[in-house]
C-alpha positions as a printed NumPy array, in Angstrom:
array([[ 25.713,   4.968,   3.359],
       [ 25.195,   7.137,   6.381],
       [ 21.641,   5.966,   6.951],
       [ 22.29 ,   2.294,   6.715],
       [ 21.304,   0.222,   9.699],
       [ 24.834,  -1.167,   9.975],
       [ 26.526,   2.194,   9.622],
       [ 27.634,   4.703,  12.172],
       [ 24.91 ,   5.543,  14.713],
       [ 25.488,   9.4  ,  14.818],
       [ 22.331,   9.932,  12.68 ],
       [ 19.917,   7.438,  14.311],
       [ 18.003,  10.238,  16.118],
       [ 16.595,  11.098,  12.687],
       [ 15.229,   7.567,  12.084],
       [ 11.51 ,   7.236,  12.128],
       [  9.695,   5.498,  14.933],
       [  5.825,   5.582,  14.543],
       [  2.878,   3.836,  16.13 ],
       [  0.519,   3.418,  13.211],
       [  0.906,   3.718,   9.339],
       [ -0.626,   6.305,   7.078],
       [ -2.821,   4.26 ,   4.723],
       [ -5.689,   4.534,   2.23 ],
       [ -8.815,   2.704,   2.993],
       [ -8.156,   0.088,   0.217],
       [ -4.813,  -0.945,   1.745],
       [ -6.13 ,  -0.913,   5.256],
       [ -8.849,  -3.289,   4.219],
       [-12.359,  -4.022,   5.53 ],
       [-11.288,  -6.201,   8.465],
       [-12.493,  -4.378,  11.722],
       [-10.278,  -6.6  ,  13.926],
       [ -7.021,  -6.028,  11.992],
       [ -3.838,  -7.21 ,  13.646],
       [ -0.942,  -4.803,  12.899],
       [  2.629,  -6.191,  13.294],
       [  5.321,  -3.577,  13.874],
       [  9.055,  -3.847,  13.164],
       [ 11.074,  -0.912,  14.424],
       [ 13.664,   0.316,  11.871],
       [ 12.732,  -2.686,   9.82 ],
       [ 13.829,  -1.404,   6.386],
       [ 14.934,   1.751,   4.474],
       [ 12.403,   4.001,   2.927],
       [ 12.257,   3.53 ,  -0.829],
       [ 12.313,   7.307,  -1.354],
       [ 14.586,   8.87 ,   1.241],
       [ 16.413,   5.608,   2.108],
       [ 16.218,   6.349,   5.902],
       [ 15.336,   3.398,   8.205],
       [ 11.792,   3.551,   9.41 ],
       [  9.138,   1.529,  11.332],
       [  7.651,  -1.078,   9.044],
       [  4.082,  -2.314,   9.589],
       [  2.693,  -5.592,   8.263],
       [ -1.013,  -6.799,   8.283],
       [ -3.665,  -8.778,   6.476],
       [ -6.271,  -6.486,   5.083],
       [ -9.058,  -9.168,   5.055],
       [ -9.969, -12.75 ,   4.555],
       [ -8.27 , -14.492,   1.667],
       [ -6.16 , -11.376,   1.131],
       [ -2.381, -11.203,   0.833],
       [ -0.327,  -9.562,   3.629],
       [  0.71 ,  -5.968,   2.926],
       [  3.494,  -3.831,   4.433],
       [  4.559,  -0.232,   4.345],
       [  7.171,   0.79 ,   1.77 ],
       [  7.981,   4.423,   2.571],
       [  8.392,   6.339,   5.754],
       [  5.692,   8.652,   7.175],
       [  7.674,  11.801,   6.471],
       [  7.75 ,  11.035,   2.711],
       [  4.123,  10.   ,   2.89 ],
       [  3.264,  13.345,   4.439],
       [  5.386,  15.357,   1.995],
       [  3.833,  13.762,  -1.007],
       [  0.382,  13.078,   0.498],
       [  0.499,   9.405,  -0.363],
       [ -0.354,   6.007,   1.159],
       [  2.64 ,   4.322,   2.693],
       [  1.891,   1.074,   0.895],
       [  0.4  ,   1.623,  -2.573],
       [  1.89 ,   5.11 ,  -2.975],
       [ -1.34 ,   6.499,  -4.458],
       [ -2.566,   9.974,  -3.523],
       [ -4.657,   9.756,  -0.235],
       [ -7.224,  12.282,  -1.399],
       [ -7.903,  11.228,  -4.996],
       [ -6.5  ,   7.608,  -5.016],
       [ -4.553,   8.454,  -8.222],
       [ -0.869,   7.938,  -9.104],
       [  1.278,  10.865,  -7.979],
       [  2.267,  11.525, -11.655],
       [ -1.367,  12.098, -12.609],
       [ -2.056,  14.373,  -9.652],
       [  1.035,  16.511, -10.057],
       [  0.42 ,  16.887, -13.891],
       [ -3.067,  18.056, -13.209],
       [ -2.037,  20.495, -10.537],
       [  1.144,  21.511, -12.273],
       [  3.264,  20.596,  -9.189],
       [  6.99 ,  20.031,  -9.396],
       [  8.864,  17.325,  -7.402],
       [ 11.604,  19.173,  -5.528],
       [ 13.127,  16.255,  -3.721],
       [ 16.858,  15.78 ,  -4.493],
       [ 18.089,  12.532,  -6.   ],
       [ 21.329,  11.984,  -4.065],
       [ 21.195,  10.296,  -0.652],
       [ 22.91 ,  13.097,   1.272],
       [ 20.723,  15.798,  -0.229],
       [ 17.567,  13.593,   0.297],
       [ 18.462,  13.327,   4.042],
       [ 19.024,  17.09 ,   4.388],
       [ 15.793,  17.877,   2.477],
       [ 13.756,  15.394,   4.495],
       [ 15.067,  16.779,   7.824],
       [ 14.23 ,  20.324,   6.744],
       [ 10.68 ,  19.234,   5.785],
       [ 10.279,  17.492,   9.134],
       [ 11.201,  20.575,  10.984],
       [  8.902,  22.755,   8.839],
       [  5.96 ,  20.379,   9.417],
       [  6.685,  20.35 ,  13.261],
       [  6.858,  24.082,  13.335],
       [  3.694,  24.596,  11.219],
       [  1.79 ,  21.745,  12.75 ],
       [  1.183,  20.09 ,   9.346],
       [ -0.244,  16.646,   8.928],
       [ -0.47 ,  14.242,   5.994],
       [ -3.628,  15.942,   4.608],
       [ -2.358,  19.532,   4.826],
       [  1.464,  19.222,   4.071],
       [  0.674,  19.391,   0.379],
       [ -2.695,  21.023,   0.789],
       [ -1.33 ,  24.619,   0.413],
       [ -0.342,  23.781,  -3.174],
       [ -3.308,  21.705,  -4.051],
       [ -6.242,  23.727,  -5.539],
       [ -9.496,  21.956,  -6.493],
       [ -9.278,  20.266,  -9.881],
       [-12.311,  19.244, -11.902],
       [-10.247,  16.72 , -13.766],
       [ -8.982,  15.093, -10.608],
       [-12.454,  15.001,  -9.214],
       [-13.639,  13.144, -12.273],
       [-10.643,  10.635, -12.232],
       [-10.705,  10.206,  -8.416],
       [-11.623,   6.744,  -6.969],
       [-14.292,   7.531,  -4.348],
       [-14.699,   3.96 ,  -2.985],
       [-12.132,   1.372,  -1.79 ],
       [-11.036,  -1.243,  -4.424],
       [-10.362,  -4.231,  -2.206],
       [ -9.643,  -6.543,  -5.23 ],
       [ -6.213,  -4.95 ,  -5.232],
       [ -5.465,  -6.838,  -2.037],
       [ -6.064, -10.244,  -3.582],
       [ -3.191, -12.785,  -3.518],
       [ -0.918, -13.092,  -6.453],
       [ -1.743, -15.742,  -9.057],
       [ -0.461, -19.332,  -8.378],
       [  2.192, -20.09 , -11.061],
       [  1.848, -23.796, -10.34 ],
       [ -1.87 , -23.678, -10.906],
       [ -1.285, -21.936, -14.261],
       [  0.979, -24.852, -15.227],
       [ -1.514, -27.402, -13.858],
       [  0.757, -28.549, -11.154],
       [ -0.678, -27.035,  -7.924],
       [ -1.691, -29.738,  -5.444],
       [ -2.757, -27.541,  -2.469],
       [ -6.353, -27.067,  -3.723],
       [ -8.321, -24.733,  -1.485],
       [ -5.475, -24.426,   1.011],
       [ -3.307, -22.69 ,  -1.543],
       [ -2.547, -19.163,  -0.344],
       [ -2.245, -17.903,  -3.868],
       [ -5.076, -17.184,  -6.351],
       [ -6.203, -19.803,  -8.866],
       [ -7.059, -17.552, -11.82 ],
       [ -5.831, -16.921, -15.344],
       [ -2.961, -14.442, -15.61 ],
       [ -3.034, -11.186, -17.463],
       [ -2.033, -11.124, -21.054],
       [  1.858, -10.691, -20.732],
       [  1.808,  -8.446, -23.862],
       [ -0.496,  -5.971, -22.183],
       [  1.689,  -2.995, -21.019],
       [ -0.351,  -2.724, -17.801],
       [  0.334,  -6.392, -16.861],
       [  3.296,  -5.276, -14.686],
       [  1.736,  -2.632, -12.394],
       [  4.728,  -1.388, -10.356],
       [  4.281,   2.189,  -9.396],
       [  7.403,   4.298, -10.189],
       [  8.467,   6.167,  -7.1  ],
       [ 10.008,   9.057,  -9.039],
       [  7.323,   9.361, -11.787],
       [  9.675,   8.71 , -14.564],
       [  8.022,   5.726, -16.26 ],
       [  4.751,   5.02 , -14.63 ],
       [  2.686,   2.987, -17.043],
       [ -0.495,   3.229, -14.911],
       [ -0.292,   7.002, -14.865],
       [  0.49 ,   7.226, -18.541],
       [ -2.606,   5.179, -19.276]])
């Protein structure tokens, strides 16, 4: 793969190097003294597969560490949070937003075409002076349905640690020092129990619900 960290270096000038992530208020957390860890070219973007700068931080007390999953270019193109991948303006899955606004996803699926498309979008945003809020803004008209569905306040419970599997089996011996949550798990038969957001909007159970 041409964009792999171990591959030829001819295309490294197109890799992303940023100083701070593009995040929603929920993922950023309520900690005013947040410590942001930065790893330059730490991993590949889950959308365009180009290496990008990864940020990792703890959003608050007794919360799990979070990290960025997609690069800032894809975040700006889709107007989404780099971590939870929800729309920055409405706090909704991209599939819901695009269906309400009748938007089409024009990003190619092959790696080579993705890279070409992403570079063109970067050049266009640089020329037009677009930021994460306005890159998609020209196509986004006000929607009453989105305004009704929008999450207007941060939902910090989403940052809680995952459930301790040893506690569920009655075998956890860490007590209060356990970094995981001691709570009953969701019903495994519930289709929303596995809430992994689909990057390409093909099978997003949260959006379908």
